[in-house]
TORFI-872316 format. One record per atom (N, C-alpha, C): residue number from 1; residue in three letters; atom name; x, y, z. Coordinates in steps of 0.2 Angstrom, whole numbers, plus 5000, padded with zeros to 4 digits. Layout:
// TORFI-872316
i:NUM	aa:ALA	at:CA	east:X	north:Y	up:Z
...
END
This chain:
// TORFI-872316
i:1	aa:MET	at:N	east:5157	north:4958	up:5031
i:1	aa:MET	at:CA	east:5152	north:4956	up:5036
i:1	aa:MET	at:C	east:5145	north:4958	up:5034
i:2	aa:LEU	at:N	east:5144	north:4962	up:5029
i:2	aa:LEU	at:CA	east:5137	north:4963	up:5026
i:2	aa:LEU	at:C	east:5134	north:4956	up:5024
i:3	aa:TRP	at:N	east:5138	north:4952	up:5021
i:3	aa:TRP	at:CA	east:5135	north:4945	up:5019
i:3	aa:TRP	at:C	east:5133	north:4941	up:5025
i:4	aa:VAL	at:N	east:5137	north:4942	up:5030
i:4	aa:VAL	at:CA	east:5135	north:4938	up:5036
i:4	aa:VAL	at:C	east:5129	north:4941	up:5039
i:5	aa:LYS	at:N	east:5129	north:4947	up:5039
i:5	aa:LYS	at:CA	east:5123	north:4951	up:5042
i:5	aa:LYS	at:C	east:5117	north:4949	up:5038
i:6	aa:ALA	at:N	east:5117	north:4949	up:5031
i:6	aa:ALA	at:CA	east:5112	north:4947	up:5027
i:6	aa:ALA	at:C	east:5109	north:4940	up:5028
i:7	aa:PHE	at:N	east:5114	north:4935	up:5028
i:7	aa:PHE	at:CA	east:5112	north:4928	up:5030
i:7	aa:PHE	at:C	east:5109	north:4927	up:5037
i:8	aa:HIS	at:N	east:5112	north:4931	up:5041
i:8	aa:HIS	at:CA	east:5109	north:4931	up:5048
i:8	aa:HIS	at:C	east:5101	north:4933	up:5048
i:9	aa:ILE	at:N	east:5100	north:4939	up:5045
i:9	aa:ILE	at:CA	east:5093	north:4941	up:5044
i:9	aa:ILE	at:C	east:5089	north:4936	up:5040
i:10	aa:ILE	at:N	east:5091	north:4933	up:5035
i:10	aa:ILE	at:CA	east:5087	north:4928	up:5031
i:10	aa:ILE	at:C	east:5085	north:4922	up:5036
i:11	aa:PHE	at:N	east:5090	north:4920	up:5039
i:11	aa:PHE	at:CA	east:5089	north:4914	up:5043
i:11	aa:PHE	at:C	east:5085	north:4915	up:5050
i:12	aa:VAL	at:N	east:5086	north:4921	up:5052
i:12	aa:VAL	at:CA	east:5082	north:4923	up:5058
i:12	aa:VAL	at:C	east:5074	north:4924	up:5056
i:13	aa:THR	at:N	east:5073	north:4927	up:5050
i:13	aa:THR	at:CA	east:5067	north:4928	up:5047
i:13	aa:THR	at:C	east:5063	north:4921	up:5046
i:14	aa:SER	at:N	east:5067	north:4916	up:5043
i:14	aa:SER	at:CA	east:5065	north:4910	up:5042
i:14	aa:SER	at:C	east:5063	north:4906	up:5048
i:15	aa:TRP	at:N	east:5067	north:4906	up:5053
i:15	aa:TRP	at:CA	east:5066	north:4903	up:5059
i:15	aa:TRP	at:C	east:5060	north:4905	up:5062
i:16	aa:PHE	at:N	east:5059	north:4912	up:5062
i:16	aa:PHE	at:CA	east:5053	north:4915	up:5065
i:16	aa:PHE	at:C	east:5047	north:4913	up:5062
i:17	aa:ALA	at:N	east:5047	north:4912	up:5055
i:17	aa:ALA	at:CA	east:5041	north:4910	up:5052
i:17	aa:ALA	at:C	east:5039	north:4903	up:5055
i:18	aa:GLY	at:N	east:5044	north:4899	up:5057
i:18	aa:GLY	at:CA	east:5042	north:4892	up:5060
i:18	aa:GLY	at:C	east:5040	north:4894	up:5067
i:19	aa:LEU	at:N	east:5043	north:4898	up:5071
i:19	aa:LEU	at:CA	east:5041	north:4900	up:5078
i:19	aa:LEU	at:C	east:5034	north:4903	up:5078
i:20	aa:PHE	at:N	east:5032	north:4906	up:5073
i:20	aa:PHE	at:CA	east:5025	north:4909	up:5073
i:20	aa:PHE	at:C	east:5020	north:4904	up:5071
i:21	aa:TYR	at:N	east:5022	north:4899	up:5066
i:21	aa:TYR	at:CA	east:5017	north:4895	up:5063
i:21	aa:TYR	at:C	east:5016	north:4888	up:5067
i:22	aa:LEU	at:N	east:5021	north:4886	up:5070
i:22	aa:LEU	at:CA	east:5021	north:4879	up:5074
i:22	aa:LEU	at:C	east:5016	north:4880	up:5080
i:23	aa:PRO	at:N	east:5016	north:4885	up:5084
i:23	aa:PRO	at:CA	east:5011	north:4885	up:5089
i:23	aa:PRO	at:C	east:5004	north:4886	up:5087
i:24	aa:ARG	at:N	east:5004	north:4890	up:5081
i:24	aa:ARG	at:CA	east:4997	north:4890	up:5078
i:24	aa:ARG	at:C	east:4994	north:4883	up:5076
i:25	aa:LEU	at:N	east:4999	north:4879	up:5073
i:25	aa:LEU	at:CA	east:4996	north:4872	up:5072
i:25	aa:LEU	at:C	east:4994	north:4869	up:5078
i:26	aa:LEU	at:N	east:4998	north:4870	up:5084
i:26	aa:LEU	at:CA	east:4996	north:4867	up:5090
i:26	aa:LEU	at:C	east:4989	north:4870	up:5093
i:27	aa:VAL	at:N	east:4988	north:4876	up:5092
i:27	aa:VAL	at:CA	east:4981	north:4879	up:5093
i:27	aa:VAL	at:C	east:4976	north:4875	up:5090
i:28	aa:ASN	at:N	east:4977	north:4874	up:5083
i:28	aa:ASN	at:CA	east:4972	north:4870	up:5079
i:28	aa:ASN	at:C	east:4971	north:4863	up:5082
i:29	aa:HIS	at:N	east:4977	north:4860	up:5083
i:29	aa:HIS	at:CA	east:4977	north:4853	up:5085
i:29	aa:HIS	at:C	east:4974	north:4852	up:5092
i:30	aa:ALA	at:N	east:4974	north:4857	up:5096
i:30	aa:ALA	at:CA	east:4971	north:4856	up:5103
i:30	aa:ALA	at:C	east:4963	north:4857	up:5102
i:31	aa:MET	at:N	east:4961	north:4859	up:5097
i:31	aa:MET	at:CA	east:4954	north:4860	up:5095
i:31	aa:MET	at:C	east:4951	north:4854	up:5092
i:32	aa:VAL	at:N	east:4955	north:4850	up:5089
i:32	aa:VAL	at:CA	east:4953	north:4844	up:5084
i:32	aa:VAL	at:C	east:4950	north:4838	up:5088
i:33	aa:THR	at:N	east:4945	north:4835	up:5086
i:33	aa:THR	at:CA	east:4942	north:4829	up:5089
i:33	aa:THR	at:C	east:4942	north:4823	up:5085
i:34	aa:ASP	at:N	east:4943	north:4824	up:5078
i:34	aa:ASP	at:CA	east:4943	north:4818	up:5074
i:34	aa:ASP	at:C	east:4951	north:4815	up:5073
i:35	aa:ALA	at:N	east:4951	north:4809	up:5072
i:35	aa:ALA	at:CA	east:4958	north:4806	up:5072
i:35	aa:ALA	at:C	east:4962	north:4808	up:5065
i:36	aa:THR	at:N	east:4958	north:4808	up:5060
i:36	aa:THR	at:CA	east:4961	north:4809	up:5053
i:36	aa:THR	at:C	east:4965	north:4816	up:5053
i:37	aa:THR	at:N	east:4961	north:4821	up:5056
i:37	aa:THR	at:CA	east:4964	north:4828	up:5056
i:37	aa:THR	at:C	east:4970	north:4828	up:5061
i:38	aa:SER	at:N	east:4969	north:4825	up:5066
i:38	aa:SER	at:CA	east:4974	north:4824	up:5071
i:38	aa:SER	at:C	east:4981	north:4821	up:5068
i:39	aa:GLU	at:N	east:4980	north:4816	up:5065
i:39	aa:GLU	at:CA	east:4986	north:4813	up:5062
i:39	aa:GLU	at:C	east:4989	north:4818	up:5057
i:40	aa:ARG	at:N	east:4985	north:4821	up:5053
i:40	aa:ARG	at:CA	east:4988	north:4826	up:5048
i:40	aa:ARG	at:C	east:4992	north:4831	up:5051
i:41	aa:LEU	at:N	east:4989	north:4834	up:5057
i:41	aa:LEU	at:CA	east:4992	north:4839	up:5061
i:41	aa:LEU	at:C	east:4999	north:4837	up:5064
i:42	aa:LYS	at:N	east:4999	north:4831	up:5066
i:42	aa:LYS	at:CA	east:5005	north:4828	up:5069
i:42	aa:LYS	at:C	east:5010	north:4828	up:5064
i:43	aa:LEU	at:N	east:5009	north:4826	up:5058
i:43	aa:LEU	at:CA	east:5013	north:4825	up:5052
i:43	aa:LEU	at:C	east:5016	north:4832	up:5051
i:44	aa:MET	at:N	east:5011	north:4837	up:5050
i:44	aa:MET	at:CA	east:5013	north:4844	up:5049
i:44	aa:MET	at:C	east:5018	north:4847	up:5054
i:45	aa:GLU	at:N	east:5016	north:4846	up:5060
i:45	aa:GLU	at:CA	east:5020	north:4848	up:5066
i:45	aa:GLU	at:C	east:5027	north:4845	up:5066
i:46	aa:ARG	at:N	east:5027	north:4839	up:5065
i:46	aa:ARG	at:CA	east:5034	north:4835	up:5065
i:46	aa:ARG	at:C	east:5038	north:4838	up:5059
i:47	aa:LYS	at:N	east:5036	north:4838	up:5053
i:47	aa:LYS	at:CA	east:5040	north:4841	up:5048
i:47	aa:LYS	at:C	east:5042	north:4848	up:5048
i:48	aa:LEU	at:N	east:5037	north:4852	up:5051
i:48	aa:LEU	at:CA	east:5039	north:4859	up:5052
i:48	aa:LEU	at:C	east:5045	north:4860	up:5057
i:49	aa:TYR	at:N	east:5044	north:4856	up:5063
i:49	aa:TYR	at:CA	east:5049	north:4857	up:5068
i:49	aa:TYR	at:C	east:5056	north:4854	up:5065
i:50	aa:ARG	at:N	east:5056	north:4849	up:5062
i:50	aa:ARG	at:CA	east:5062	north:4846	up:5059
i:50	aa:ARG	at:C	east:5065	north:4852	up:5054
i:51	aa:PHE	at:N	east:5061	north:4855	up:5050
i:51	aa:PHE	at:CA	east:5063	north:4860	up:5045
i:51	aa:PHE	at:C	east:5066	north:4866	up:5049
i:52	aa:MET	at:N	east:5063	north:4868	up:5055
i:52	aa:MET	at:CA	east:5065	north:4874	up:5059
i:52	aa:MET	at:C	east:5072	north:4873	up:5062
i:53	aa:PHE	at:N	east:5073	north:4867	up:5064
i:53	aa:PHE	at:CA	east:5080	north:4866	up:5068
i:53	aa:PHE	at:C	east:5086	north:4869	up:5064
i:54	aa:PRO	at:N	east:5087	north:4867	up:5058
i:54	aa:PRO	at:CA	east:5093	north:4869	up:5054
i:54	aa:PRO	at:C	east:5093	north:4877	up:5053
i:55	aa:LEU	at:N	east:5087	north:4880	up:5052
i:55	aa:LEU	at:CA	east:5086	north:4887	up:5052
i:55	aa:LEU	at:C	east:5088	north:4890	up:5058
i:56	aa:ALA	at:N	east:5086	north:4887	up:5064
i:56	aa:ALA	at:CA	east:5088	north:4890	up:5070
i:56	aa:ALA	at:C	east:5096	north:4890	up:5071
i:57	aa:VAL	at:N	east:5099	north:4884	up:5069
i:57	aa:VAL	at:CA	east:5106	north:4883	up:5070
i:57	aa:VAL	at:C	east:5110	north:4888	up:5065
i:58	aa:LEU	at:N	east:5107	north:4889	up:5059
i:58	aa:LEU	at:CA	east:5111	north:4894	up:5055
i:58	aa:LEU	at:C	east:5110	north:4901	up:5057
i:59	aa:ALA	at:N	east:5104	north:4903	up:5060
i:59	aa:ALA	at:CA	east:5103	north:4910	up:5062
i:59	aa:ALA	at:C	east:5107	north:4911	up:5068
i:60	aa:LEU	at:N	east:5108	north:4906	up:5073
i:60	aa:LEU	at:CA	east:5112	north:4907	up:5078
i:60	aa:LEU	at:C	east:5120	north:4907	up:5076
i:61	aa:GLY	at:N	east:5121	north:4903	up:5072
i:61	aa:GLY	at:CA	east:5128	north:4903	up:5069
i:61	aa:GLY	at:C	east:5130	north:4909	up:5066
i:62	aa:PHE	at:N	east:5126	north:4912	up:5062
i:62	aa:PHE	at:CA	east:5128	north:4919	up:5059
i:62	aa:PHE	at:C	east:5128	north:4924	up:5064
i:63	aa:GLY	at:N	east:5123	north:4924	up:5069
i:63	aa:GLY	at:CA	east:5123	north:4929	up:5074
i:63	aa:GLY	at:C	east:5129	north:4928	up:5078
i:64	aa:LEU	at:N	east:5132	north:4922	up:5080
i:64	aa:LEU	at:CA	east:5138	north:4922	up:5083
i:64	aa:LEU	at:C	east:5144	north:4925	up:5079
i:65	aa:TRP	at:N	east:5144	north:4923	up:5073
i:65	aa:TRP	at:CA	east:5149	north:4926	up:5069
i:65	aa:TRP	at:C	east:5149	north:4934	up:5069
i:66	aa:LEU	at:N	east:5143	north:4937	up:5069
i:66	aa:LEU	at:CA	east:5143	north:4944	up:5069
i:66	aa:LEU	at:C	east:5145	north:4946	up:5076
i:67	aa:TRP	at:N	east:5143	north:4943	up:5081
i:67	aa:TRP	at:CA	east:5145	north:4945	up:5088
i:67	aa:TRP	at:C	east:5153	north:4944	up:5089
i:68	aa:LEU	at:N	east:5156	north:4939	up:5086
i:68	aa:LEU	at:CA	east:5163	north:4939	up:5086
i:68	aa:LEU	at:C	east:5166	north:4944	up:5082
i:69	aa:GLY	at:N	east:5163	north:4946	up:5076
i:69	aa:GLY	at:CA	east:5166	north:4951	up:5072
i:69	aa:GLY	at:C	east:5165	north:4958	up:5075
i:70	aa:TYR	at:N	east:5160	north:4959	up:5078
i:70	aa:TYR	at:CA	east:5159	north:4966	up:5080
i:70	aa:TYR	at:C	east:5160	north:4967	up:5088
i:71	aa:GLY	at:N	east:5159	north:4961	up:5091
i:71	aa:GLY	at:CA	east:5160	north:4962	up:5098
i:71	aa:GLY	at:C	east:5154	north:4964	up:5102
i:72	aa:VAL	at:N	east:5154	north:4964	up:5108
i:72	aa:VAL	at:CA	east:5148	north:4967	up:5112
i:72	aa:VAL	at:C	east:5149	north:4974	up:5112
i:73	aa:THR	at:N	east:5145	north:4978	up:5109
i:73	aa:THR	at:CA	east:5146	north:4985	up:5108
i:73	aa:THR	at:C	east:5142	north:4990	up:5112
i:74	aa:GLY	at:N	east:5138	north:4987	up:5117
i:74	aa:GLY	at:CA	east:5133	north:4991	up:5121
i:74	aa:GLY	at:C	east:5129	north:4987	up:5126
i:75	aa:LYS	at:N	east:5126	north:4990	up:5131
i:75	aa:LYS	at:CA	east:5122	north:4986	up:5136
i:75	aa:LYS	at:C	east:5116	north:4983	up:5133
i:76	aa:TRP	at:N	east:5114	north:4985	up:5127
i:76	aa:TRP	at:CA	east:5108	north:4983	up:5124
i:76	aa:TRP	at:C	east:5109	north:4975	up:5122
i:77	aa:MET	at:N	east:5115	north:4973	up:5121
i:77	aa:MET	at:CA	east:5117	north:4967	up:5118
i:77	aa:MET	at:C	east:5115	north:4961	up:5124
i:78	aa:HIS	at:N	east:5116	north:4963	up:5130
i:78	aa:HIS	at:CA	east:5114	north:4958	up:5135
i:78	aa:HIS	at:C	east:5107	north:4956	up:5135
i:79	aa:PRO	at:N	east:5102	north:4961	up:5136
i:79	aa:PRO	at:CA	east:5095	north:4959	up:5135
i:79	aa:PRO	at:C	east:5093	north:4955	up:5129
i:80	aa:LYS	at:N	east:5097	north:4957	up:5123
i:80	aa:LYS	at:CA	east:5095	north:4954	up:5117
i:80	aa:LYS	at:C	east:5097	north:4947	up:5117
i:81	aa:LEU	at:N	east:5103	north:4946	up:5120
i:81	aa:LEU	at:CA	east:5106	north:4939	up:5120
i:81	aa:LEU	at:C	east:5102	north:4935	up:5125
i:82	aa:THR	at:N	east:5099	north:4938	up:5130
i:82	aa:THR	at:CA	east:5095	north:4934	up:5135
i:82	aa:THR	at:C	east:5088	north:4932	up:5131
i:83	aa:LEU	at:N	east:5086	north:4937	up:5127
i:83	aa:LEU	at:CA	east:5080	north:4935	up:5124
i:83	aa:LEU	at:C	east:5081	north:4930	up:5118
i:84	aa:VAL	at:N	east:5087	north:4930	up:5115
i:84	aa:VAL	at:CA	east:5089	north:4924	up:5111
i:84	aa:VAL	at:C	east:5089	north:4918	up:5114
i:85	aa:ALA	at:N	east:5092	north:4918	up:5120
i:85	aa:ALA	at:CA	east:5092	north:4911	up:5124
i:85	aa:ALA	at:C	east:5085	north:4909	up:5126
i:86	aa:VAL	at:N	east:5080	north:4914	up:5127
i:86	aa:VAL	at:CA	east:5073	north:4912	up:5129
i:86	aa:VAL	at:C	east:5070	north:4909	up:5123
i:87	aa:LEU	at:N	east:5071	north:4912	up:5117
i:87	aa:LEU	at:CA	east:5069	north:4909	up:5111
i:87	aa:LEU	at:C	east:5071	north:4902	up:5109
i:88	aa:VAL	at:N	east:5077	north:4901	up:5110
i:88	aa:VAL	at:CA	east:5080	north:4894	up:5110
i:88	aa:VAL	at:C	east:5077	north:4889	up:5114
i:89	aa:ALA	at:N	east:5075	north:4891	up:5120
i:89	aa:ALA	at:CA	east:5072	north:4887	up:5125
i:89	aa:ALA	at:C	east:5065	north:4886	up:5123
i:90	aa:TYR	at:N	east:5062	north:4892	up:5120
i:90	aa:TYR	at:CA	east:5055	north:4891	up:5117
i:90	aa:TYR	at:C	east:5055	north:4886	up:5111
i:91	aa:HIS	at:N	east:5060	north:4886	up:5107
i:91	aa:HIS	at:CA	east:5060	north:4882	up:5101
i:91	aa:HIS	at:C	east:5060	north:4875	up:5104
i:92	aa:PHE	at:N	east:5064	north:4873	up:5109
i:92	aa:PHE	at:CA	east:5065	north:4866	up:5111
i:92	aa:PHE	at:C	east:5058	north:4864	up:5115
i:93	aa:TYR	at:N	east:5055	north:4869	up:5118
i:93	aa:TYR	at:CA	east:5049	north:4868	up:5122
i:93	aa:TYR	at:C	east:5043	north:4866	up:5116
i:94	aa:CYS	at:N	east:5044	north:4869	up:5111
i:94	aa:CYS	at:CA	east:5039	north:4868	up:5105
i:94	aa:CYS	at:C	east:5040	north:4860	up:5103
i:95	aa:GLY	at:N	east:5046	north:4858	up:5103
i:95	aa:GLY	at:CA	east:5048	north:4851	up:5101
i:95	aa:GLY	at:C	east:5045	north:4847	up:5106
i:96	aa:LYS	at:N	east:5045	north:4848	up:5113
i:96	aa:LYS	at:CA	east:5042	north:4844	up:5118
i:96	aa:LYS	at:C	east:5034	north:4844	up:5117
i:97	aa:LEU	at:N	east:5031	north:4849	up:5115
i:97	aa:LEU	at:CA	east:5024	north:4850	up:5114
i:97	aa:LEU	at:C	east:5022	north:4845	up:5108
i:98	aa:VAL	at:N	east:5026	north:4846	up:5103
i:98	aa:VAL	at:CA	east:5025	north:4842	up:5097
i:98	aa:VAL	at:C	east:5025	north:4834	up:5099
i:99	aa:ASN	at:N	east:5030	north:4833	up:5103
i:99	aa:ASN	at:CA	east:5031	north:4826	up:5105
i:99	aa:ASN	at:C	east:5025	north:4824	up:5109
i:100	aa:ASP	at:N	east:5022	north:4828	up:5113
i:100	aa:ASP	at:CA	east:5016	north:4827	up:5117
i:100	aa:ASP	at:C	east:5010	north:4825	up:5113
i:101	aa:PHE	at:N	east:5009	north:4829	up:5108
i:101	aa:PHE	at:CA	east:5004	north:4828	up:5103
i:101	aa:PHE	at:C	east:5005	north:4822	up:5099
i:102	aa:LYS	at:N	east:5011	north:4820	up:5098
i:102	aa:LYS	at:CA	east:5013	north:4814	up:5094
i:102	aa:LYS	at:C	east:5010	north:4808	up:5098
i:103	aa:HIS	at:N	east:5011	north:4808	up:5104
i:103	aa:HIS	at:CA	east:5010	north:4802	up:5109
i:103	aa:HIS	at:C	east:5003	north:4803	up:5112
i:104	aa:ASP	at:N	east:4999	north:4808	up:5110
i:104	aa:ASP	at:CA	east:4992	north:4810	up:5112
i:104	aa:ASP	at:C	east:4992	north:4811	up:5120
i:105	aa:ARG	at:N	east:4997	north:4815	up:5122
i:105	aa:ARG	at:CA	east:4998	north:4817	up:5129
i:105	aa:ARG	at:C	east:4996	north:4824	up:5130
i:106	aa:ASN	at:N	east:4994	north:4828	up:5126
i:106	aa:ASN	at:CA	east:4992	north:4835	up:5127
i:106	aa:ASN	at:C	east:4987	north:4836	up:5132
i:107	aa:THR	at:N	east:4988	north:4840	up:5137
i:107	aa:THR	at:CA	east:4983	north:4842	up:5142
i:107	aa:THR	at:C	east:4981	north:4849	up:5142
i:108	aa:ARG	at:N	east:4984	north:4853	up:5137
i:108	aa:ARG	at:CA	east:4982	north:4860	up:5137
i:108	aa:ARG	at:C	east:4977	north:4862	up:5132
i:109	aa:SER	at:N	east:4974	north:4867	up:5134
i:109	aa:SER	at:CA	east:4968	north:4870	up:5129
i:109	aa:SER	at:C	east:4971	north:4874	up:5124
i:110	aa:HIS	at:N	east:4966	north:4875	up:5119
i:110	aa:HIS	at:CA	east:4968	north:4879	up:5113
i:110	aa:HIS	at:C	east:4969	north:4886	up:5115
i:111	aa:ILE	at:N	east:4966	north:4888	up:5121
i:111	aa:ILE	at:CA	east:4967	north:4895	up:5123
i:111	aa:ILE	at:C	east:4974	north:4896	up:5126
i:112	aa:TRP	at:N	east:4977	north:4891	up:5130
i:112	aa:TRP	at:CA	east:4983	north:4891	up:5132
i:112	aa:TRP	at:C	east:4988	north:4892	up:5126
i:113	aa:TYR	at:N	east:4987	north:4888	up:5121
i:113	aa:TYR	at:CA	east:4992	north:4888	up:5115
i:113	aa:TYR	at:C	east:4991	north:4895	up:5111
i:114	aa:ARG	at:N	east:4985	north:4898	up:5112
i:114	aa:ARG	at:CA	east:4985	north:4905	up:5109
i:114	aa:ARG	at:C	east:4989	north:4910	up:5112
i:115	aa:TRP	at:N	east:4989	north:4910	up:5119
i:115	aa:TRP	at:CA	east:4994	north:4914	up:5123
i:115	aa:TRP	at:C	east:5001	north:4912	up:5122
i:116	aa:PHE	at:N	east:5002	north:4906	up:5122
i:116	aa:PHE	at:CA	east:5009	north:4903	up:5120
i:116	aa:PHE	at:C	east:5012	north:4906	up:5113
i:117	aa:ASN	at:N	east:5007	north:4906	up:5109
i:117	aa:ASN	at:CA	east:5009	north:4908	up:5102
i:117	aa:ASN	at:C	east:5011	north:4915	up:5102
i:118	aa:GLU	at:N	east:5010	north:4920	up:5107
i:118	aa:GLU	at:CA	east:5011	north:4927	up:5107
i:118	aa:GLU	at:C	east:5019	north:4928	up:5109
i:119	aa:LEU	at:N	east:5022	north:4923	up:5112
i:119	aa:LEU	at:CA	east:5028	north:4924	up:5115
i:119	aa:LEU	at:C	east:5034	north:4926	up:5110
i:120	aa:PRO	at:N	east:5034	north:4923	up:5104
i:120	aa:PRO	at:CA	east:5039	north:4925	up:5100
i:120	aa:PRO	at:C	east:5038	north:4932	up:5097
i:121	aa:VAL	at:N	east:5032	north:4934	up:5096
i:121	aa:VAL	at:CA	east:5030	north:4941	up:5094
i:121	aa:VAL	at:C	east:5033	north:4946	up:5098
i:122	aa:VAL	at:N	east:5032	north:4945	up:5105
i:122	aa:VAL	at:CA	east:5034	north:4950	up:5110
i:122	aa:VAL	at:C	east:5042	north:4950	up:5110
i:123	aa:ALA	at:N	east:5045	north:4944	up:5110
i:123	aa:ALA	at:CA	east:5052	north:4944	up:5110
i:123	aa:ALA	at:C	east:5055	north:4947	up:5103
i:124	aa:LEU	at:N	east:5052	north:4946	up:5098
i:124	aa:LEU	at:CA	east:5055	north:4949	up:5091
i:124	aa:LEU	at:C	east:5054	north:4956	up:5092
i:125	aa:THR	at:N	east:5048	north:4959	up:5094
i:125	aa:THR	at:CA	east:5047	north:4966	up:5095
i:125	aa:THR	at:C	east:5053	north:4969	up:5099
i:126	aa:ILE	at:N	east:5054	north:4966	up:5105
i:126	aa:ILE	at:CA	east:5059	north:4969	up:5109
i:126	aa:ILE	at:C	east:5066	north:4968	up:5106
i:127	aa:ILE	at:N	east:5068	north:4963	up:5103
i:127	aa:ILE	at:CA	east:5074	north:4962	up:5100
i:127	aa:ILE	at:C	east:5075	north:4967	up:5094
i:128	aa:VAL	at:N	east:5071	north:4968	up:5090
i:128	aa:VAL	at:CA	east:5071	north:4973	up:5085
i:128	aa:VAL	at:C	east:5072	north:4980	up:5088
i:129	aa:ILE	at:N	east:5069	north:4982	up:5093
i:129	aa:ILE	at:CA	east:5070	north:4988	up:5096
i:129	aa:ILE	at:C	east:5077	north:4989	up:5099
i:130	aa:LEU	at:N	east:5079	north:4984	up:5102
i:130	aa:LEU	at:CA	east:5086	north:4984	up:5105
i:130	aa:LEU	at:C	east:5091	north:4984	up:5100
i:131	aa:VAL	at:N	east:5090	north:4981	up:5094
i:131	aa:VAL	at:CA	east:5095	north:4981	up:5089
i:131	aa:VAL	at:C	east:5095	north:4987	up:5085
i:132	aa:VAL	at:N	east:5090	north:4990	up:5084
i:132	aa:VAL	at:CA	east:5089	north:4996	up:5079
i:132	aa:VAL	at:C	east:5090	north:5002	up:5084
i:133	aa:VAL	at:N	east:5086	north:5003	up:5089
i:133	aa:VAL	at:CA	east:5086	north:5009	up:5093
i:133	aa:VAL	at:C	east:5092	north:5009	up:5098
i:134	aa:LYS	at:N	east:5094	north:5004	up:5100
i:134	aa:LYS	at:CA	east:5100	north:5003	up:5105
i:134	aa:LYS	at:C	east:5099	north:5008	up:5111
i:135	aa:PRO	at:N	east:5093	north:5007	up:5115
i:135	aa:PRO	at:CA	east:5091	north:5011	up:5120
i:135	aa:PRO	at:C	east:5096	north:5012	up:5126
i:136	aa:PHE	at:N	east:5101	north:5007	up:5126
i:136	aa:PHE	at:CA	east:5105	north:5007	up:5132
i:136	aa:PHE	at:C	east:5112	north:5008	up:5130
END
């Protein structure tokens, strides 16, 4: 199970790198006025999102393997899994936002994206505390 745990941590870390960086690209994209930079950001966003998807699947797959191996061992697991579900929804919403930019349908400001960018940081902080400290 230690190998499974190691790969889970590797893929979660990799997925989070994308969850942190993609919204940052969207912040920059919302501030852009020239077409050349906009097209470059569209390409970067699309490629990053496509790269993130298998990382998310692998992180969730190894997490499920751990969950089945260890079982639900405390009340801390329920809020952790809820936050994981929120992060999955956040991931797919990022895909919707990438698609909006692709079709020049963005209506949000860079300030909104700056706040949106903070959600995975908050989720990760709470998840790590739940997993390590197990306060419940």
